[in-house]
mmCIF file of the N, C-alpha and C atoms, coordinates in Angstrom:
data_MODEL
# 
_entry.id   MODEL 
# 
loop_
_atom_site.group_PDB 
_atom_site.id 
_atom_site.type_symbol 
_atom_site.label_atom_id 
_atom_site.label_alt_id 
_atom_site.label_comp_id 
_atom_site.label_asym_id 
_atom_site.label_entity_id 
_atom_site.label_seq_id 
_atom_site.pdbx_PDB_ins_code 
_atom_site.Cartn_x 
_atom_site.Cartn_y 
_atom_site.Cartn_z 
_atom_site.occupancy 
_atom_site.B_iso_or_equiv 
_atom_site.pdbx_formal_charge 
_atom_site.auth_seq_id 
_atom_site.auth_comp_id 
_atom_site.auth_asym_id 
_atom_site.auth_atom_id 
_atom_site.pdbx_PDB_model_num 
ATOM 1   N N  . UNK A 1 1  ? 23.820  -1.620 3.074   1.00 0.00 ? 1  UNK A N  1 
ATOM 2   C CA . UNK A 1 1  ? 23.202  -1.038 4.368   1.00 0.00 ? 1  UNK A CA 1 
ATOM 3   C C  . UNK A 1 1  ? 21.934  -0.099 4.365   1.00 0.00 ? 1  UNK A C  1 
ATOM 4   N N  . UNK A 1 2  ? 21.946  0.614  2.931   1.00 0.00 ? 2  UNK A N  1 
ATOM 5   C CA . UNK A 1 2  ? 20.467  1.281  2.726   1.00 0.00 ? 2  UNK A CA 1 
ATOM 6   C C  . UNK A 1 2  ? 19.578  0.481  2.472   1.00 0.00 ? 2  UNK A C  1 
ATOM 7   N N  . UNK A 1 3  ? 19.418  -0.645 2.007   1.00 0.00 ? 3  UNK A N  1 
ATOM 8   C CA . UNK A 1 3  ? 18.338  -1.351 1.925   1.00 0.00 ? 3  UNK A CA 1 
ATOM 9   C C  . UNK A 1 3  ? 17.587  -1.835 3.027   1.00 0.00 ? 3  UNK A C  1 
ATOM 10  N N  . UNK A 1 4  ? 18.765  -2.349 4.098   1.00 0.00 ? 4  UNK A N  1 
ATOM 11  C CA . UNK A 1 4  ? 17.877  -2.774 5.363   1.00 0.00 ? 4  UNK A CA 1 
ATOM 12  C C  . UNK A 1 4  ? 17.232  -1.707 6.134   1.00 0.00 ? 4  UNK A C  1 
ATOM 13  N N  . UNK A 1 5  ? 17.832  -0.414 5.961   1.00 0.00 ? 5  UNK A N  1 
ATOM 14  C CA . UNK A 1 5  ? 16.723  0.879  6.426   1.00 0.00 ? 5  UNK A CA 1 
ATOM 15  C C  . UNK A 1 5  ? 15.314  1.041  5.835   1.00 0.00 ? 5  UNK A C  1 
ATOM 16  N N  . UNK A 1 6  ? 15.491  0.643  4.346   1.00 0.00 ? 6  UNK A N  1 
ATOM 17  C CA . UNK A 1 6  ? 14.417  0.935  3.421   1.00 0.00 ? 6  UNK A CA 1 
ATOM 18  C C  . UNK A 1 6  ? 13.383  -0.489 3.838   1.00 0.00 ? 6  UNK A C  1 
ATOM 19  N N  . UNK A 1 7  ? 13.884  -1.402 3.912   1.00 0.00 ? 7  UNK A N  1 
ATOM 20  C CA . UNK A 1 7  ? 13.212  -2.467 4.338   1.00 0.00 ? 7  UNK A CA 1 
ATOM 21  C C  . UNK A 1 7  ? 12.553  -2.571 5.878   1.00 0.00 ? 7  UNK A C  1 
ATOM 22  N N  . UNK A 1 8  ? 13.391  -1.960 6.507   1.00 0.00 ? 8  UNK A N  1 
ATOM 23  C CA . UNK A 1 8  ? 12.730  -1.585 7.775   1.00 0.00 ? 8  UNK A CA 1 
ATOM 24  C C  . UNK A 1 8  ? 11.476  -0.342 7.836   1.00 0.00 ? 8  UNK A C  1 
ATOM 25  N N  . UNK A 1 9  ? 11.995  0.251  7.469   1.00 0.00 ? 9  UNK A N  1 
ATOM 26  C CA . UNK A 1 9  ? 10.833  1.494  7.265   1.00 0.00 ? 9  UNK A CA 1 
ATOM 27  C C  . UNK A 1 9  ? 9.526   0.676  6.786   1.00 0.00 ? 9  UNK A C  1 
ATOM 28  N N  . UNK A 1 10 ? 9.742   0.376  5.442   1.00 0.00 ? 10 UNK A N  1 
ATOM 29  C CA . UNK A 1 10 ? 8.532   -0.519 4.911   1.00 0.00 ? 10 UNK A CA 1 
ATOM 30  C C  . UNK A 1 10 ? 7.942   -1.411 5.845   1.00 0.00 ? 10 UNK A C  1 
ATOM 31  N N  . UNK A 1 11 ? 8.516   -1.947 6.670   1.00 0.00 ? 11 UNK A N  1 
ATOM 32  C CA . UNK A 1 11 ? 8.239   -3.014 7.874   1.00 0.00 ? 11 UNK A CA 1 
ATOM 33  C C  . UNK A 1 11 ? 7.367   -2.458 8.756   1.00 0.00 ? 11 UNK A C  1 
ATOM 34  N N  . UNK A 1 12 ? 7.721   -1.318 9.247   1.00 0.00 ? 12 UNK A N  1 
ATOM 35  C CA . UNK A 1 12 ? 7.219   -0.629 10.264  1.00 0.00 ? 12 UNK A CA 1 
ATOM 36  C C  . UNK A 1 12 ? 5.886   0.059  9.901   1.00 0.00 ? 12 UNK A C  1 
ATOM 37  N N  . UNK A 1 13 ? 5.689   0.500  8.632   1.00 0.00 ? 13 UNK A N  1 
ATOM 38  C CA . UNK A 1 13 ? 4.849   1.124  8.125   1.00 0.00 ? 13 UNK A CA 1 
ATOM 39  C C  . UNK A 1 13 ? 3.705   0.184  7.851   1.00 0.00 ? 13 UNK A C  1 
ATOM 40  N N  . UNK A 1 14 ? 3.889   -0.948 7.474   1.00 0.00 ? 14 UNK A N  1 
ATOM 41  C CA . UNK A 1 14 ? 3.031   -2.038 7.127   1.00 0.00 ? 14 UNK A CA 1 
ATOM 42  C C  . UNK A 1 14 ? 2.530   -2.486 8.474   1.00 0.00 ? 14 UNK A C  1 
ATOM 43  N N  . UNK A 1 15 ? 3.208   -2.372 9.673   1.00 0.00 ? 15 UNK A N  1 
ATOM 44  C CA . UNK A 1 15 ? 2.795   -2.606 10.951  1.00 0.00 ? 15 UNK A CA 1 
ATOM 45  C C  . UNK A 1 15 ? 1.665   -1.802 11.293  1.00 0.00 ? 15 UNK A C  1 
ATOM 46  N N  . UNK A 1 16 ? 2.076   -0.724 11.071  1.00 0.00 ? 16 UNK A N  1 
ATOM 47  C CA . UNK A 1 16 ? 1.402   0.389  11.435  1.00 0.00 ? 16 UNK A CA 1 
ATOM 48  C C  . UNK A 1 16 ? -0.079  0.416  10.751  1.00 0.00 ? 16 UNK A C  1 
ATOM 49  N N  . UNK A 1 17 ? -0.181  -0.031 9.472   1.00 0.00 ? 17 UNK A N  1 
ATOM 50  C CA . UNK A 1 17 ? -1.679  -0.303 8.668   1.00 0.00 ? 17 UNK A CA 1 
ATOM 51  C C  . UNK A 1 17 ? -2.332  -1.251 8.763   1.00 0.00 ? 17 UNK A C  1 
ATOM 52  N N  . UNK A 1 18 ? -1.358  -2.446 9.526   1.00 0.00 ? 18 UNK A N  1 
ATOM 53  C CA . UNK A 1 18 ? -2.256  -3.603 9.597   1.00 0.00 ? 18 UNK A CA 1 
ATOM 54  C C  . UNK A 1 18 ? -2.857  -3.433 10.917  1.00 0.00 ? 18 UNK A C  1 
ATOM 55  N N  . UNK A 1 19 ? -2.255  -2.662 12.250  1.00 0.00 ? 19 UNK A N  1 
ATOM 56  C CA . UNK A 1 19 ? -2.743  -2.462 13.255  1.00 0.00 ? 19 UNK A CA 1 
ATOM 57  C C  . UNK A 1 19 ? -4.216  -1.761 13.051  1.00 0.00 ? 19 UNK A C  1 
ATOM 58  N N  . UNK A 1 20 ? -4.368  -0.812 12.199  1.00 0.00 ? 20 UNK A N  1 
ATOM 59  C CA . UNK A 1 20 ? -5.815  -0.278 11.711  1.00 0.00 ? 20 UNK A CA 1 
ATOM 60  C C  . UNK A 1 20 ? -6.755  -1.061 11.116  1.00 0.00 ? 20 UNK A C  1 
ATOM 61  N N  . UNK A 1 21 ? -6.257  -2.018 10.489  1.00 0.00 ? 21 UNK A N  1 
ATOM 62  C CA . UNK A 1 21 ? -7.376  -3.091 9.900   1.00 0.00 ? 21 UNK A CA 1 
ATOM 63  C C  . UNK A 1 21 ? -7.514  -4.351 10.399  1.00 0.00 ? 21 UNK A C  1 
ATOM 64  N N  . UNK A 1 22 ? -6.759  -4.200 11.414  1.00 0.00 ? 22 UNK A N  1 
ATOM 65  C CA . UNK A 1 22 ? -7.444  -5.106 12.461  1.00 0.00 ? 22 UNK A CA 1 
ATOM 66  C C  . UNK A 1 22 ? -8.143  -4.896 13.340  1.00 0.00 ? 22 UNK A C  1 
ATOM 67  N N  . UNK A 1 23 ? -8.387  -4.016 13.852  1.00 0.00 ? 23 UNK A N  1 
ATOM 68  C CA . UNK A 1 23 ? -9.342  -3.110 14.751  1.00 0.00 ? 23 UNK A CA 1 
ATOM 69  C C  . UNK A 1 23 ? -10.645 -2.503 14.277  1.00 0.00 ? 23 UNK A C  1 
ATOM 70  N N  . UNK A 1 24 ? -11.270 -3.344 13.608  1.00 0.00 ? 24 UNK A N  1 
ATOM 71  C CA . UNK A 1 24 ? -12.437 -2.870 12.880  1.00 0.00 ? 24 UNK A CA 1 
ATOM 72  C C  . UNK A 1 24 ? -13.856 -2.315 13.895  1.00 0.00 ? 24 UNK A C  1 
ATOM 73  N N  . UNK A 1 25 ? -13.917 -2.935 15.029  1.00 0.00 ? 25 UNK A N  1 
ATOM 74  C CA . UNK A 1 25 ? -14.585 -2.658 16.436  1.00 0.00 ? 25 UNK A CA 1 
ATOM 75  C C  . UNK A 1 25 ? -14.421 -1.194 16.437  1.00 0.00 ? 25 UNK A C  1 
ATOM 76  N N  . UNK A 1 26 ? -13.083 -0.797 16.822  1.00 0.00 ? 26 UNK A N  1 
ATOM 77  C CA . UNK A 1 26 ? -12.528 0.688  17.217  1.00 0.00 ? 26 UNK A CA 1 
ATOM 78  C C  . UNK A 1 26 ? -12.897 1.463  16.143  1.00 0.00 ? 26 UNK A C  1 
ATOM 79  N N  . UNK A 1 27 ? -12.848 1.591  14.934  1.00 0.00 ? 27 UNK A N  1 
ATOM 80  C CA . UNK A 1 27 ? -12.794 2.307  13.807  1.00 0.00 ? 27 UNK A CA 1 
ATOM 81  C C  . UNK A 1 27 ? -14.269 2.453  13.278  1.00 0.00 ? 27 UNK A C  1 
ATOM 82  N N  . UNK A 1 28 ? -15.264 1.532  13.135  1.00 0.00 ? 28 UNK A N  1 
ATOM 83  C CA . UNK A 1 28 ? -16.320 1.007  12.695  1.00 0.00 ? 28 UNK A CA 1 
ATOM 84  C C  . UNK A 1 28 ? -16.527 0.642  11.408  1.00 0.00 ? 28 UNK A C  1 
ATOM 85  N N  . UNK A 1 29 ? -17.646 0.176  11.178  1.00 0.00 ? 29 UNK A N  1 
ATOM 86  C CA . UNK A 1 29 ? -17.728 -0.661 9.626   1.00 0.00 ? 29 UNK A CA 1 
ATOM 87  C C  . UNK A 1 29 ? -17.832 0.184  8.296   1.00 0.00 ? 29 UNK A C  1 
ATOM 88  N N  . UNK A 1 30 ? -18.184 1.515  8.543   1.00 0.00 ? 30 UNK A N  1 
ATOM 89  C CA . UNK A 1 30 ? -18.201 2.355  7.471   1.00 0.00 ? 30 UNK A CA 1 
ATOM 90  C C  . UNK A 1 30 ? -16.816 2.930  7.230   1.00 0.00 ? 30 UNK A C  1 
ATOM 91  N N  . UNK A 1 31 ? -15.823 2.771  8.264   1.00 0.00 ? 31 UNK A N  1 
ATOM 92  C CA . UNK A 1 31 ? -14.243 3.346  7.945   1.00 0.00 ? 31 UNK A CA 1 
ATOM 93  C C  . UNK A 1 31 ? -13.723 2.031  7.357   1.00 0.00 ? 31 UNK A C  1 
ATOM 94  N N  . UNK A 1 32 ? -14.069 0.689  7.573   1.00 0.00 ? 32 UNK A N  1 
ATOM 95  C CA . UNK A 1 32 ? -13.589 -0.195 7.021   1.00 0.00 ? 32 UNK A CA 1 
ATOM 96  C C  . UNK A 1 32 ? -13.949 -0.500 5.597   1.00 0.00 ? 32 UNK A C  1 
ATOM 97  N N  . UNK A 1 33 ? -15.189 -0.305 5.491   1.00 0.00 ? 33 UNK A N  1 
ATOM 98  C CA . UNK A 1 33 ? -15.575 -0.237 3.791   1.00 0.00 ? 33 UNK A CA 1 
ATOM 99  C C  . UNK A 1 33 ? -15.022 0.633  3.060   1.00 0.00 ? 33 UNK A C  1 
ATOM 100 N N  . UNK A 1 34 ? -14.688 1.485  3.224   1.00 0.00 ? 34 UNK A N  1 
ATOM 101 C CA . UNK A 1 34 ? -14.105 3.064  2.549   1.00 0.00 ? 34 UNK A CA 1 
ATOM 102 C C  . UNK A 1 34 ? -12.537 2.291  2.634   1.00 0.00 ? 34 UNK A C  1 
ATOM 103 N N  . UNK A 1 35 ? -11.728 1.945  3.470   1.00 0.00 ? 35 UNK A N  1 
ATOM 104 C CA . UNK A 1 35 ? -10.573 1.584  3.443   1.00 0.00 ? 35 UNK A CA 1 
ATOM 105 C C  . UNK A 1 35 ? -10.536 0.406  2.204   1.00 0.00 ? 35 UNK A C  1 
ATOM 106 N N  . UNK A 1 36 ? -11.175 -0.831 2.600   1.00 0.00 ? 36 UNK A N  1 
ATOM 107 C CA . UNK A 1 36 ? -11.325 -1.578 1.548   1.00 0.00 ? 36 UNK A CA 1 
ATOM 108 C C  . UNK A 1 36 ? -11.397 -1.297 0.028   1.00 0.00 ? 36 UNK A C  1 
ATOM 109 N N  . UNK A 1 37 ? -12.256 -0.287 -0.134  1.00 0.00 ? 37 UNK A N  1 
ATOM 110 C CA . UNK A 1 37 ? -12.317 0.194  -1.656  1.00 0.00 ? 37 UNK A CA 1 
ATOM 111 C C  . UNK A 1 37 ? -11.095 0.842  -1.975  1.00 0.00 ? 37 UNK A C  1 
ATOM 112 N N  . UNK A 1 38 ? -10.654 1.811  -0.954  1.00 0.00 ? 38 UNK A N  1 
ATOM 113 C CA . UNK A 1 38 ? -9.202  2.569  -1.309  1.00 0.00 ? 38 UNK A CA 1 
ATOM 114 C C  . UNK A 1 38 ? -8.096  1.375  -1.838  1.00 0.00 ? 38 UNK A C  1 
ATOM 115 N N  . UNK A 1 39 ? -8.030  0.418  -0.870  1.00 0.00 ? 39 UNK A N  1 
ATOM 116 C CA . UNK A 1 39 ? -6.851  -0.751 -0.936  1.00 0.00 ? 39 UNK A CA 1 
ATOM 117 C C  . UNK A 1 39 ? -7.253  -1.306 -2.254  1.00 0.00 ? 39 UNK A C  1 
ATOM 118 N N  . UNK A 1 40 ? -8.362  -1.570 -2.634  1.00 0.00 ? 40 UNK A N  1 
ATOM 119 C CA . UNK A 1 40 ? -8.926  -2.352 -3.815  1.00 0.00 ? 40 UNK A CA 1 
ATOM 120 C C  . UNK A 1 40 ? -8.182  -1.719 -5.343  1.00 0.00 ? 40 UNK A C  1 
ATOM 121 N N  . UNK A 1 41 ? -8.784  -0.342 -5.031  1.00 0.00 ? 41 UNK A N  1 
ATOM 122 C CA . UNK A 1 41 ? -8.405  0.824  -5.994  1.00 0.00 ? 41 UNK A CA 1 
ATOM 123 C C  . UNK A 1 41 ? -6.923  0.934  -6.348  1.00 0.00 ? 41 UNK A C  1 
ATOM 124 N N  . UNK A 1 42 ? -5.988  0.721  -5.394  1.00 0.00 ? 42 UNK A N  1 
ATOM 125 C CA . UNK A 1 42 ? -4.718  0.865  -5.199  1.00 0.00 ? 42 UNK A CA 1 
ATOM 126 C C  . UNK A 1 42 ? -4.032  -0.585 -5.736  1.00 0.00 ? 42 UNK A C  1 
ATOM 127 N N  . UNK A 1 43 ? -4.620  -1.349 -5.530  1.00 0.00 ? 43 UNK A N  1 
ATOM 128 C CA . UNK A 1 43 ? -4.275  -2.738 -5.786  1.00 0.00 ? 43 UNK A CA 1 
ATOM 129 C C  . UNK A 1 43 ? -4.335  -2.746 -7.494  1.00 0.00 ? 43 UNK A C  1 
ATOM 130 N N  . UNK A 1 44 ? -5.463  -2.290 -7.872  1.00 0.00 ? 44 UNK A N  1 
ATOM 131 C CA . UNK A 1 44 ? -5.677  -2.147 -9.506  1.00 0.00 ? 44 UNK A CA 1 
ATOM 132 C C  . UNK A 1 44 ? -5.054  -1.382 -10.189 1.00 0.00 ? 44 UNK A C  1 
ATOM 133 N N  . UNK A 1 45 ? -4.470  -0.342 -9.244  1.00 0.00 ? 45 UNK A N  1 
ATOM 134 C CA . UNK A 1 45 ? -3.407  0.871  -9.933  1.00 0.00 ? 45 UNK A CA 1 
ATOM 135 C C  . UNK A 1 45 ? -2.344  0.172  -10.040 1.00 0.00 ? 45 UNK A C  1 
ATOM 136 N N  . UNK A 1 46 ? -1.834  -0.550 -9.398  1.00 0.00 ? 46 UNK A N  1 
ATOM 137 C CA . UNK A 1 46 ? -0.331  -0.997 -9.466  1.00 0.00 ? 46 UNK A CA 1 
ATOM 138 C C  . UNK A 1 46 ? 0.009   -1.503 -10.941 1.00 0.00 ? 46 UNK A C  1 
ATOM 139 N N  . UNK A 1 47 ? -0.474  -2.580 -11.685 1.00 0.00 ? 47 UNK A N  1 
ATOM 140 C CA . UNK A 1 47 ? 0.196   -2.941 -12.885 1.00 0.00 ? 47 UNK A CA 1 
ATOM 141 C C  . UNK A 1 47 ? 0.330   -1.650 -13.887 1.00 0.00 ? 47 UNK A C  1 
ATOM 142 N N  . UNK A 1 48 ? -0.588  -0.603 -13.811 1.00 0.00 ? 48 UNK A N  1 
ATOM 143 C CA . UNK A 1 48 ? -0.589  0.733  -14.859 1.00 0.00 ? 48 UNK A CA 1 
ATOM 144 C C  . UNK A 1 48 ? 0.724   1.410  -14.038 1.00 0.00 ? 48 UNK A C  1 
ATOM 145 N N  . UNK A 1 49 ? 1.025   1.455  -13.174 1.00 0.00 ? 49 UNK A N  1 
ATOM 146 C CA . UNK A 1 49 ? 2.261   1.999  -12.488 1.00 0.00 ? 49 UNK A CA 1 
ATOM 147 C C  . UNK A 1 49 ? 3.436   1.524  -13.035 1.00 0.00 ? 49 UNK A C  1 
ATOM 148 N N  . UNK A 1 50 ? 3.584   -0.002 -12.681 1.00 0.00 ? 50 UNK A N  1 
ATOM 149 C CA . UNK A 1 50 ? 4.433   -0.443 -13.127 1.00 0.00 ? 50 UNK A CA 1 
ATOM 150 C C  . UNK A 1 50 ? 4.749   -0.799 -14.427 1.00 0.00 ? 50 UNK A C  1 
ATOM 151 N N  . UNK A 1 51 ? 3.804   -0.680 -15.333 1.00 0.00 ? 51 UNK A N  1 
ATOM 152 C CA . UNK A 1 51 ? 3.917   -0.494 -16.932 1.00 0.00 ? 51 UNK A CA 1 
ATOM 153 C C  . UNK A 1 51 ? 4.307   0.788  -17.259 1.00 0.00 ? 51 UNK A C  1 
ATOM 154 N N  . UNK A 1 52 ? 4.057   2.022  -16.641 1.00 0.00 ? 52 UNK A N  1 
ATOM 155 C CA . UNK A 1 52 ? 4.357   3.077  -16.910 1.00 0.00 ? 52 UNK A CA 1 
ATOM 156 C C  . UNK A 1 52 ? 5.972   3.339  -16.849 1.00 0.00 ? 52 UNK A C  1 
ATOM 157 N N  . UNK A 1 53 ? 6.322   2.911  -15.506 1.00 0.00 ? 53 UNK A N  1 
ATOM 158 C CA . UNK A 1 53 ? 7.756   3.041  -15.155 1.00 0.00 ? 53 UNK A CA 1 
ATOM 159 C C  . UNK A 1 53 ? 8.405   1.845  -16.322 1.00 0.00 ? 53 UNK A C  1 
ATOM 160 N N  . UNK A 1 54 ? 8.075   0.775  -16.441 1.00 0.00 ? 54 UNK A N  1 
ATOM 161 C CA . UNK A 1 54 ? 9.039   0.130  -17.736 1.00 0.00 ? 54 UNK A CA 1 
ATOM 162 C C  . UNK A 1 54 ? 8.943   0.820  -18.797 1.00 0.00 ? 54 UNK A C  1 
ATOM 163 N N  . UNK A 1 55 ? 7.828   1.638  -18.911 1.00 0.00 ? 55 UNK A N  1 
ATOM 164 C CA . UNK A 1 55 ? 8.034   2.333  -20.482 1.00 0.00 ? 55 UNK A CA 1 
ATOM 165 C C  . UNK A 1 55 ? 8.860   3.388  -20.366 1.00 0.00 ? 55 UNK A C  1 
ATOM 166 N N  . UNK A 1 56 ? 9.072   4.172  -19.318 1.00 0.00 ? 56 UNK A N  1 
ATOM 167 C CA . UNK A 1 56 ? 9.847   5.259  -19.340 1.00 0.00 ? 56 UNK A CA 1 
ATOM 168 C C  . UNK A 1 56 ? 11.267  4.875  -19.386 1.00 0.00 ? 56 UNK A C  1 
ATOM 169 N N  . UNK A 1 57 ? 11.581  3.502  -18.654 1.00 0.00 ? 57 UNK A N  1 
ATOM 170 C CA . UNK A 1 57 ? 12.995  3.039  -18.628 1.00 0.00 ? 57 UNK A CA 1 
ATOM 171 C C  . UNK A 1 57 ? 13.440  2.507  -19.873 1.00 0.00 ? 57 UNK A C  1 
ATOM 172 N N  . UNK A 1 58 ? 12.391  1.788  -20.848 1.00 0.00 ? 58 UNK A N  1 
ATOM 173 C CA . UNK A 1 58 ? 12.636  1.001  -22.121 1.00 0.00 ? 58 UNK A CA 1 
ATOM 174 C C  . UNK A 1 58 ? 12.524  2.340  -22.979 1.00 0.00 ? 58 UNK A C  1 
ATOM 175 N N  . UNK A 1 59 ? 11.478  3.273  -22.786 1.00 0.00 ? 59 UNK A N  1 
ATOM 176 C CA . UNK A 1 59 ? 11.474  4.485  -24.092 1.00 0.00 ? 59 UNK A CA 1 
ATOM 177 C C  . UNK A 1 59 ? 12.682  5.187  -23.649 1.00 0.00 ? 59 UNK A C  1 
ATOM 178 N N  . UNK A 1 60 ? 13.559  5.214  -22.661 1.00 0.00 ? 60 UNK A N  1 
ATOM 179 C CA . UNK A 1 60 ? 14.547  6.160  -22.711 1.00 0.00 ? 60 UNK A CA 1 
ATOM 180 C C  . UNK A 1 60 ? 15.807  5.452  -23.572 1.00 0.00 ? 60 UNK A C  1 
# 
């Protein structure tokens, strides 16, 4: 039951974010470029976060 709530919250959040990424004419090209760079940095950080969490679990 809790997993359904979590999935729903994630889904609504992603829908909210995708609206802003799908409307560049409203926000402007500068904002879109800044957002793209932030997303790229976030994606590049994912492996380090996963490895850190796994290291904490395995090291415990």
